[in-house]
C-alpha positions as CSV (number, residue, x, y, z in Angstrom):
1,M,32.5,-4.1,7.9
2,E,34.9,-1.3,6.9
3,A,33.6,2.2,7.1
4,S,33.8,2.8,3.3
5,K,31.8,-0.3,2.6
6,A,29.2,0.7,5.2
7,S,28.8,4.1,3.6
8,L,28.1,2.4,0.3
9,L,25.4,0.4,1.9
10,T,23.6,3.6,2.9
11,C,23.4,4.7,-0.6
12,L,19.9,4.3,-2.3
13,V,19.5,4.0,-6.0
14,L,16.1,4.9,-7.4
15,L,15.0,3.3,-10.6
16,L,12.8,4.7,-13.4
17,S,9.4,2.9,-13.5
18,G,6.8,3.3,-16.2
19,A,5.5,6.3,-18.1
20,G,5.3,9.7,-16.5
21,R,8.9,9.9,-15.3
22,V,11.6,12.2,-16.5
23,I,14.6,10.7,-18.3
24,A,17.2,12.8,-16.4
25,C,18.8,11.1,-13.4
26,V,19.5,13.2,-10.3
27,C,21.7,12.7,-7.3
28,V,20.8,14.2,-3.9
29,C,21.6,13.7,-0.2
30,T,19.6,14.0,2.9
31,P,20.6,17.0,5.1
32,S,22.9,16.4,8.1
33,H,20.7,18.0,10.8
34,E,17.4,16.1,10.4
35,A,15.9,12.8,9.2
36,T,14.1,13.0,5.8
37,P,10.5,11.8,5.7
38,V,9.4,9.2,3.1
39,Y,5.8,9.5,1.8
40,R,3.5,6.8,0.4
41,K,2.3,9.1,-2.4
42,S,3.7,12.1,-4.2
43,D,1.6,14.4,-1.9
44,S,2.9,16.1,1.2
45,L,-0.5,15.3,2.9
46,S,-0.1,11.6,2.3
47,E,1.0,9.1,5.0
48,I,4.6,9.2,6.1
49,V,5.9,5.6,6.1
50,G,9.4,6.1,7.3
51,H,12.5,8.3,7.5
52,I,15.9,8.2,5.9
53,S,18.8,9.0,8.2
54,T,21.0,12.0,7.8
55,N,23.8,12.2,5.3
56,T,22.3,9.5,3.1
57,C,22.8,10.0,-0.7
58,L,20.2,8.9,-3.3
59,H,20.8,8.4,-7.0
60,G,17.6,8.1,-9.0
61,E,14.7,9.5,-11.0
62,L,12.6,12.6,-10.5
63,V,8.8,12.2,-10.9
64,K,7.7,14.1,-14.0
65,G,5.9,17.4,-13.3
66,K,6.4,17.1,-9.5
67,D,9.2,17.9,-7.2
68,W,9.6,14.3,-5.8
69,L,12.1,11.5,-6.0
70,L,10.7,8.0,-6.5
71,L,11.8,4.9,-4.5
72,L,10.9,1.6,-6.0
73,G,10.2,-1.5,-3.9
74,S,7.2,-3.7,-3.3
75,S,5.4,-0.4,-3.3
76,Y,6.2,3.1,-4.5
77,Y,7.6,5.7,-2.0
78,Y,8.4,9.3,-2.5
79,I,10.8,11.9,-1.0
80,K,10.3,15.6,-1.4
81,I,13.3,16.9,-3.2
82,K,13.1,20.4,-1.8
83,K,14.3,19.0,1.6
84,L,17.4,17.5,0.0
85,I,20.8,18.8,-1.2
86,A,22.8,18.0,-4.3
87,C,25.2,15.1,-4.1
88,P,28.9,16.0,-3.7
89,N,31.0,15.5,-6.8
90,D,33.2,12.9,-5.2
91,R,30.4,10.8,-3.9
92,V,31.0,7.1,-4.8
93,E,28.0,5.6,-6.5
94,I,27.2,1.9,-6.4
95,E,25.3,-0.5,-8.6
96,P,21.5,-0.2,-8.3
97,N,19.9,-1.4,-5.1
98,I,16.1,-1.4,-4.8
99,I,15.3,-0.2,-1.4
100,R,12.0,-0.3,0.5
101,M,11.7,1.7,3.6
102,P,10.9,-0.7,6.4
103,K,7.8,-0.2,8.4
104,R,8.0,-0.1,12.2
105,T,7.5,-3.6,13.5
106,E,7.9,-5.4,16.8
107,A,11.4,-6.4,15.5
108,N,12.4,-2.8,16.2
109,H,11.5,-3.2,19.9
110,N,12.6,-6.6,20.9
111,T,15.9,-5.5,22.5
112,D,16.3,-6.7,26.0
113,H,15.3,-4.2,28.6
114,K,18.7,-3.8,30.2
115,R,19.2,-2.0,33.5
116,F,20.9,1.3,33.7
117,L,24.1,0.0,35.3
118,L,27.8,0.4,34.8
119,D,29.0,-2.6,32.8
120,S,32.3,-4.0,31.7
121,I,33.2,-0.9,29.8
122,N,32.3,1.3,32.7
123,Q,29.4,3.0,31.1
124,A,25.6,2.9,31.8
125,Q,23.3,4.3,29.1
126,C,19.7,4.4,27.9
127,N,18.1,5.9,24.8
128,F,14.5,4.8,25.6
129,D,14.2,3.3,22.2
130,V,13.1,-0.2,23.3
131,N,9.9,1.2,24.8
132,S,11.5,1.0,28.2
133,F,12.6,3.4,31.0
134,C,15.8,1.2,31.4
135,S,14.8,0.7,35.0
136,W,14.4,4.4,35.7
137,R,11.2,4.9,37.6
138,N,8.8,7.7,38.3
139,V,8.8,8.6,42.0
140,H,5.2,8.5,43.4
141,G,3.9,10.2,46.5
142,L,6.5,13.0,46.7
143,D,5.9,14.7,43.3
144,D,2.8,15.9,41.4
145,F,2.8,13.9,38.2
146,D,4.9,11.6,36.0
147,W,7.5,11.7,33.2
148,V,6.0,10.1,30.0
149,L,7.7,7.8,27.5
150,Y,6.9,9.3,24.1
151,G,7.9,9.3,20.4
152,S,7.5,11.8,17.5
153,S,6.2,15.3,18.2
154,T,4.6,16.2,21.6
155,P,0.8,16.8,21.5
156,T,1.1,20.6,22.1
157,D,2.1,23.0,19.3
158,D,5.1,25.3,19.6
159,T,6.7,23.3,22.4
160,G,8.6,20.0,22.8
161,P,10.7,18.2,20.2
162,D,9.5,16.8,16.8
163,F,11.6,13.6,17.2
164,D,13.8,11.9,19.6
165,H,17.6,12.7,19.7
166,T,18.8,9.2,18.9
167,T,17.1,8.3,15.7
168,R,15.7,11.7,14.6
169,N,12.6,9.9,13.3
170,S,9.3,8.6,14.5
171,S,10.7,5.2,15.4
172,G,12.6,6.5,18.4
173,S,11.5,7.5,21.9
174,Y,12.3,10.0,24.7
175,I,10.9,11.0,28.1
176,F,9.1,14.3,28.7
177,T,6.9,16.3,31.1
178,E,3.6,17.4,29.6
179,S,2.8,20.9,30.7
180,S,-0.8,21.2,29.5
181,A,-3.8,21.0,31.8
182,P,-4.3,19.7,34.4
183,R,-0.8,20.8,35.2
184,N,-0.3,24.0,37.3
185,F,2.5,26.4,37.9
186,F,5.4,24.8,39.9
187,D,4.0,21.2,39.6
188,T,6.9,18.8,39.7
189,A,7.7,15.4,38.1
190,W,10.5,13.2,39.5
191,I,12.1,10.2,37.7
192,Q,15.0,8.3,39.4
193,S,17.7,6.0,38.1
194,P,18.5,2.6,39.7
195,T,21.4,2.6,42.1
196,I,24.9,3.0,40.7
197,E,27.4,1.1,42.8
198,V,30.6,2.7,44.1
199,T,33.7,2.2,41.9
200,S,37.4,2.7,42.3
201,D,37.1,5.9,40.3
202,P,36.4,9.0,42.5
203,V,34.4,10.8,39.9
204,H,31.7,9.9,37.4
205,C,30.2,12.0,34.6
206,F,26.4,12.1,34.0
207,R,25.6,13.1,30.3
208,F,22.2,13.6,28.7
209,W,20.5,15.5,25.9
210,Y,17.7,17.9,26.8
211,H,15.1,19.8,24.8
212,M,13.5,22.9,26.4
213,Y,11.5,24.8,23.8
214,G,8.4,26.9,24.5
215,S,7.3,30.3,25.8
216,S,6.5,28.8,29.2
217,I,9.4,26.5,29.9
218,G,9.9,25.9,33.7
219,R,13.0,24.3,35.1
220,L,15.0,21.1,34.6
221,N,17.0,20.0,37.7
222,V,19.5,17.2,38.3
223,Y,20.1,15.7,41.8
224,Q,22.5,13.1,43.1
225,V,20.8,10.9,45.7
226,T,22.8,9.3,48.4
227,N,21.6,7.5,51.6
228,G,18.0,7.4,50.2
229,G,17.0,11.0,51.0
230,L,15.0,12.7,48.2
231,P,15.4,14.8,46.1
232,G,19.2,14.6,47.0
233,K,22.1,16.9,46.3
234,F,21.3,19.7,43.8
235,V,24.0,19.5,41.1
236,W,22.6,20.9,37.8
237,S,19.7,23.3,36.9
238,L,18.5,25.1,33.8
239,T,15.4,27.2,33.2
240,G,13.6,29.0,30.3
241,D,13.3,28.5,26.6
242,Q,16.6,27.0,25.1
243,G,15.4,26.9,21.5
244,N,13.9,24.2,19.3
245,S,16.8,21.8,19.2
246,W,18.4,19.1,21.3
247,K,21.3,20.2,23.4
248,E,23.9,18.3,25.4
249,G,24.1,18.5,29.2
250,Q,26.6,17.0,31.6
251,V,27.7,17.3,35.2
252,P,30.4,15.5,37.3
253,L,29.3,13.4,40.2
254,N,31.2,12.2,43.3
255,S,31.4,8.4,43.2
256,N,32.9,7.5,46.6
257,Q,29.6,5.9,47.6
258,S,26.7,4.3,45.8
259,Y,24.1,6.8,44.5
260,S,21.3,7.3,42.1
261,I,20.3,10.2,39.9
262,L,17.0,12.1,40.0
263,L,15.7,14.3,37.2
264,S,13.1,16.9,38.2
265,G,10.9,18.7,35.7
266,V,9.1,21.8,37.1
267,I,6.1,23.3,35.2
268,G,6.4,26.9,34.1
269,N,3.6,29.5,33.9
270,G,1.8,28.2,30.9
271,Y,1.0,25.2,28.7
272,Q,3.9,25.7,26.2
273,G,6.5,24.3,28.6
274,D,7.2,20.6,27.6
275,I,10.7,19.5,28.7
276,A,12.2,16.4,27.1
277,V,15.3,14.2,27.9
278,D,17.0,11.5,25.8
279,D,20.3,9.5,25.5
280,I,21.4,9.5,29.1
281,N,24.6,7.8,30.3
282,V,27.0,7.6,33.2
283,S,30.7,7.0,32.6
284,V,33.8,7.0,34.8
285,G,36.0,10.1,34.9
286,Y,35.6,13.9,35.3
287,C,33.8,16.2,32.8
288,E,33.1,19.9,32.7
289,V,29.5,21.1,33.3
290,K,27.5,21.8,30.2
291,P,26.2,24.4,29.8
292,S,28.4,26.1,32.4
293,S,25.5,28.3,33.5
294,A,23.7,25.2,34.8
295,S,26.3,24.2,37.3
296,R,25.3,23.6,40.9
297,T,28.0,21.1,41.7
298,D,31.1,21.4,43.9
299,V,32.9,18.4,42.3
300,K,36.5,19.4,41.3
301,N,38.8,17.9,38.7
302,T,41.4,15.9,40.6
303,T,43.8,15.6,37.7
304,T,45.3,18.1,35.4
305,T,45.4,16.5,31.9
306,P,42.1,15.5,30.3
307,V,42.2,12.4,28.1
308,N,40.0,12.4,25.0
309,G,37.6,9.5,24.5
310,H,38.3,6.7,22.1
311,W,35.9,4.3,20.3
312,S,35.5,0.7,21.3
313,A,35.2,-2.0,18.7
314,W,31.9,-2.2,16.9
315,G,29.4,-4.6,18.5
316,S,27.5,-7.2,16.6
317,W,24.7,-6.3,14.2
318,T,21.2,-6.4,15.7
319,A,18.5,-8.7,14.2
320,C,17.1,-7.5,10.9
321,S,14.0,-5.3,11.4
322,V,11.9,-7.4,9.0
323,S,11.5,-11.1,8.4
324,C,11.4,-10.8,4.6
325,D,12.3,-8.2,2.0
326,I,14.7,-5.4,2.9
327,G,14.9,-4.0,6.4
328,Q,17.5,-2.3,8.7
329,H,19.8,-3.5,11.4
330,T,22.1,-1.6,13.7
331,R,25.4,-2.0,15.5
332,Y,26.9,0.2,18.3
333,R,30.2,1.2,19.7
334,T,31.1,3.1,22.8
335,C,33.2,6.2,23.5
336,E,35.5,5.0,26.2
337,Y,37.5,7.2,28.6
338,D,40.5,6.7,30.8
339,K,39.5,5.4,34.2
340,V,41.6,7.9,36.2
341,A,42.2,10.9,34.0
342,P,39.5,13.5,33.5
343,H,37.4,13.2,30.4
344,G,38.5,15.2,27.5
345,A,36.7,15.6,24.2
346,R,34.1,13.1,23.2
347,C,34.9,10.7,20.3
348,S,34.3,12.1,16.9
349,G,31.7,10.4,14.8
350,Q,28.6,8.3,15.4
351,D,28.1,5.7,18.1
352,R,25.7,3.7,15.9
353,E,25.7,2.5,12.4
354,M,22.6,1.4,10.4
355,S,22.7,-0.7,7.3
356,F,20.1,-2.4,5.1
357,C,19.6,-6.1,5.5
358,S,17.8,-8.6,3.3
359,I,16.4,-11.9,4.6
360,S,14.3,-13.2,1.7
361,Y,11.5,-12.0,-0.5
362,C,8.1,-11.6,1.0
363,P,5.3,-13.4,-0.8
364,R,3.7,-11.2,-3.5
365,D,0.0,-11.4,-4.3
366,G,-0.8,-12.1,-8.0
367,V,-1.7,-9.1,-10.2
368,W,-3.6,-9.0,-13.4
369,T,-1.9,-8.2,-16.7
370,G,-3.8,-5.8,-19.0
371,W,-6.7,-7.2,-21.1
372,S,-5.8,-8.7,-24.4
373,Q,-7.3,-7.3,-27.6
374,W,-10.9,-8.5,-28.4
375,S,-11.0,-11.6,-30.6
376,T,-12.4,-11.6,-34.1
377,C,-16.2,-11.6,-34.1
378,S,-17.6,-15.1,-34.3
379,A,-20.1,-14.1,-37.1
380,T,-19.2,-12.7,-40.5
381,C,-22.5,-11.0,-40.7
382,G,-25.1,-9.9,-38.2
383,D,-24.7,-10.5,-34.4
384,G,-21.9,-12.7,-32.9
385,L,-19.6,-12.9,-29.9
386,E,-16.1,-11.7,-29.2
387,T,-13.8,-12.5,-26.2
388,R,-10.7,-11.1,-24.5
389,G,-8.6,-12.5,-21.6
390,R,-5.9,-11.6,-19.1
391,K,-3.4,-13.4,-16.9
392,C,-2.7,-13.5,-13.2
393,V,1.1,-13.1,-12.8
394,N,3.6,-12.8,-9.9
395,P,4.8,-9.1,-9.9
396,V,8.2,-10.3,-8.5
397,P,9.0,-13.6,-10.2
398,A,11.8,-14.4,-7.7
399,A,9.4,-14.0,-4.7
400,P,6.9,-16.7,-3.5
401,L,3.4,-16.2,-4.8
402,G,0.9,-15.1,-2.3
403,K,-2.9,-14.8,-3.0
404,A,-4.1,-15.5,-6.6
405,C,-6.0,-12.9,-8.4
406,E,-9.8,-12.7,-7.9
407,E,-12.6,-12.0,-10.4
408,S,-12.8,-13.4,-14.0
409,V,-10.0,-14.3,-16.4
410,N,-12.1,-13.8,-19.6
411,E,-14.8,-11.4,-20.8
412,I,-17.4,-12.0,-23.5
413,Q,-19.5,-9.5,-25.3
414,T,-21.8,-9.3,-28.3
415,C,-20.5,-7.9,-31.6
416,T,-22.4,-6.8,-34.7
417,N,-21.2,-6.7,-38.4
418,T,-22.5,-4.0,-40.7
419,T,-23.0,-6.7,-43.4
420,D,-26.5,-8.3,-43.4
421,C,-26.6,-12.1,-43.4
422,P,-28.3,-13.8,-46.5
423,V,-32.0,-14.7,-45.9
424,D,-33.3,-18.1,-47.2
425,G,-36.5,-18.1,-49.3
426,N,-39.9,-19.0,-47.9
427,W,-42.8,-20.6,-49.8
428,S,-46.0,-18.6,-50.3
429,E,-49.4,-20.2,-49.8
430,W,-50.6,-22.6,-52.6
431,A,-52.9,-21.0,-55.2
432,S,-56.3,-22.4,-56.0
433,W,-56.6,-25.4,-58.3
434,S,-57.0,-24.6,-62.0
435,T,-60.1,-25.6,-64.0
436,C,-60.0,-29.2,-65.4
437,S,-58.5,-29.3,-68.9
438,V,-61.4,-31.5,-70.3
439,T,-65.1,-31.8,-69.8
440,C,-65.1,-35.5,-70.0
441,G,-62.6,-38.3,-70.0
442,H,-59.1,-37.8,-68.7
443,G,-57.8,-34.3,-68.0
444,D,-55.6,-32.5,-65.6
445,R,-55.5,-29.5,-63.4
446,S,-52.8,-27.8,-61.3
447,R,-51.9,-25.2,-58.6
448,N,-48.6,-23.5,-57.8
449,R,-46.8,-21.5,-55.1
450,T,-43.9,-19.0,-55.2
451,C,-40.5,-19.0,-53.3
452,L,-40.4,-15.5,-51.8
453,F,-37.2,-13.6,-50.6
454,E,-37.0,-10.7,-48.1
455,Q,-36.6,-7.4,-50.0
456,G,-33.4,-5.5,-49.4
457,K,-31.6,-8.5,-47.9
458,P,-28.9,-10.7,-49.5
459,R,-30.5,-13.8,-51.1
460,G,-29.9,-17.0,-49.3
461,H,-30.9,-20.6,-50.2
462,D,-33.9,-21.4,-52.5
463,C,-37.0,-23.0,-51.0
464,V,-36.9,-26.8,-50.7
465,G,-39.7,-28.6,-52.6
466,Q,-41.9,-28.2,-55.7
467,D,-43.5,-25.0,-56.8
468,L,-46.2,-26.8,-59.0
469,K,-48.7,-29.5,-58.2
470,Q,-50.7,-31.3,-61.0
471,A,-53.6,-33.7,-60.8
472,V,-55.0,-36.0,-63.6
473,V,-58.8,-36.0,-63.7
474,Q,-61.1,-38.6,-65.2
475,R,-64.6,-37.3,-65.8
476,A,-67.4,-39.9,-66.6
477,I,-71.1,-40.2,-66.4
478,V,-71.7,-43.0,-64.2
479,Q,-75.4,-42.9,-63.8
480,L,-78.2,-41.7,-66.0
481,T,-81.8,-42.1,-64.9
482,V,-84.8,-41.2,-67.0
483,Y,-88.1,-41.4,-65.4
484,G,-91.5,-40.0,-66.1
485,I,-93.2,-37.5,-63.9
486,H,-96.2,-38.9,-62.3
487,G,-99.5,-37.5,-63.4
488,R,-98.1,-35.6,-66.3
489,R,-98.1,-36.7,-69.9
490,G,-95.1,-36.3,-71.9
491,A,-93.0,-35.2,-69.0
492,Y,-89.8,-36.9,-68.0
493,A,-86.8,-36.2,-65.8
494,M,-83.1,-37.2,-66.1
495,S,-80.6,-37.5,-63.4
496,L,-76.9,-37.3,-64.3
497,V,-74.1,-38.1,-62.0
498,V,-70.6,-36.9,-63.0
499,V,-67.6,-38.2,-61.1
500,E,-64.2,-36.6,-61.2
501,R,-61.3,-38.8,-60.1
502,S,-58.0,-37.2,-59.2
503,I,-55.0,-38.2,-57.2
504,G,-56.0,-38.7,-53.6
505,C,-59.6,-37.3,-53.9
506,E,-62.9,-38.0,-55.6
507,I,-65.5,-35.4,-56.5
508,A,-69.1,-36.3,-57.6
509,T,-71.5,-33.9,-59.3
510,S,-75.2,-34.6,-59.7
511,L,-77.0,-32.9,-62.5
512,Q,-80.8,-33.2,-62.8
513,V,-82.7,-32.3,-66.0
514,R,-86.4,-32.0,-66.1
515,H,-88.3,-32.0,-69.4
516,Q,-92.1,-31.6,-70.0
517,D,-93.7,-32.2,-73.4
518,S,-97.1,-31.0,-74.1
519,I,-99.8,-33.7,-74.8
520,V,-102.0,-33.1,-77.6
């Protein structure tokens, strides 16, 4: 890929999403000297989920009321704008790309653990970023403690680097000597390279980056080991605080016989003395000692005209760091030098290029839409029911659907109208029967009831049935008995039975009359 196209791929475009964002679009770039952290939330205390490399420009939206830029992906991520600089006016912008910072996964570390050997391009190198010492090994039995493979900031404050030199973020690694307890003044840690075989070139150059920051920095030494004797020939040494930054070191080595390289870290008088090393390599040809004050070598330049390095062709892209969504991949090139002439200036530019890569969409779990409005109440008066619903939708329609939403789709609640419902009438109890309309013969009598309605409520249906019941009555004397009263003259008695007949019932009344006449 051409360099101009590659630079476009590093551009991130942030999209406006939802309420609470400013309308104004801003353009900013990451600084050139450090990687820029990306946060999960707009809060500097929140989790850092990744870093954006140096000199990367972002074109997007500012979070309203806060000093943050918003990245939009499968989740939201934020960048603190105070750590960024304005985009240059001639920056070429591209069409929107939605970028998600890739998380650190095993895909970042599946590079083969190659040995630290001169290869076909006559250079051996190791950046420790595959969780490997690249066949360097701690020397046991002759030193006091070990070098440690580490990433991010060292455990002790005010000493050691914040990140490795290669990636400038938490995904990279380096080696360092931990100066905290139980370490003592002058304790020494040795780490040794594999054997580097003799070549036709009389001189090799050992290059590395060192970080020596802290008030109690001891000493970093470099030895060239031949014939197996340790620690070997003393060729480079530096002591004391060198500032909180990575610095380049180099030293020429005689290569007329096979050899190895030994790094020696010596503890200073205190715990703030962490020493770190990263990006080590050996290449053919002479180089000047850096810094010159560290020189302990007697290797001389055998030629007079240094030849500057030149870049090899770019290698193939590494595998994408993720198996779905958007990740990163990297390709490398090497600064090559003439095999015979002394090394001149290093190649200008970067030896690695990172780009974003997209495999396919990751499955997205379903998310609920907002609740719909409540339905009209099922009753026009009094209590009823109303419902509302929501839908489970795929937040990224083009992606496969993951888990469906849980919980209920619909909700039901009671609702009450202010209007009272009409109330139907109810019969009162029947009244007593009225008196018969005649004293004999056929007559009638009746009783009634009333349809009652609840006071203050709308009137509903009338009562079903009759409010009046009548009965025809036949009154007759069915038996009259007159008899004398025994033992008494002129006395008699009369028994009268009156029968009332009505519908469904029969009533009989007995009337007795006694009469006594005087006997003269």
